[in-house]
C-alpha angles and dihedrals in degrees: 000000000000093000091048090052093049095045100041110034112015094091090048090052091050090049092049092052092048091050093047095049097037088228129110113257120200110192120222102172146342106226122190114236118202131210105078126105097185105041137024113247129208139178108230097208117200137170102283099346133058131193135198115232129193120200131195138150117309093256091063097079093106090051090055093044090055091047090052090050089052093050091050092049092049091047092050091061092062088214100112136007123255133171108269114238116235105184143328135195142106132305117180110315093341137086114212142192118196122194139162116293114242125187102230132179138182107293124244132209094278092054090046091054091048092049091051091056094042094050089051088053090050090050090053090069110092139193130190097246141038121243131043141267091262141015117259137171139268101211098325094322114112111250113202114215106175104158120257134175094215116072096195090052091045093052095042093051112025098033116022097025093045093053092045090052090052090048091053090052088051092055101262103130134131117061094004091060094040093051091041092055091047090053092048091052093048098038096114089066090071091058103052109141093005125099113192117213124213107252130162110271130196084217099203103047105160126142094268093060100067141049141156128265127225091280094052093255117142120246124191124199145164094056130186094195130195138137109266149121111320089224089072091065093044093048092057092052085065097045103076102010126240097127121087136197092278090063097045095043093049093049094049093048088062099033115018116210128243114249091242092064089088088070102030092056087072090054092052093046091048086069091058094044090052088049090052088049090054094044103038108020145240096339087088097047097092091049091050091050091047093052091048091051092049093050094046090051089055090053091051095047 
């Protein structure tokens, strides 16, 4: 596959970058970059300027267009750094997204502290409604974002209900669906005394989606943006690790958390566990059931 990619589309990628930037681009090499489980990544190395390119099947153009929109919206806030998208489209049997190349490394405590403050600044930007101007994806799963003024309704329908419907299609019925429906019906009970505000979310903020640049500044990438409750971003930072005390302390110094976050974080992470169930299979079923049981117990307490 690598030889087919090099022989059939690399010149088209270089030409697309040159057209988008309005600058000549002389290609030196196309270097595979590891780390992704959804797309194939490459460093498009030129003379003087490099770019990062993601490739996927041809039908993934809309997914990349939405990702580019998310990166641009995050960049426009000035709150936190992201790689700037250059162009996306289709070449041959591949969809692609090209963006600026950034030399990133594993972040340290200083970068964590900076990201905590920057994410709090991002979450200080508000809009009147939840959702986004277009649907996007979480991984490769469609993520519906039709705007709504009611956060509980938005989460029950476009997040929890959507993933449960996909799970049913994938053969996960029975107790998962029964408990899921019970949670959807009682969802408002987890928000008593707490009024979420629509703020811009990264949407997929796990430890693999950020790093630090050569100056120690944090950079976030691979977004699944929408306007939602800030707790949803924070919950995911706790799901798979990658964010230490320096990050969490810095965030909370700027924006303290509501006491109910300790329960609602399980609700928000249930969404991602259900998505992993739908993407990667039954290995996530027990965790999804456990989270549902924990949340239902909270509603009954």
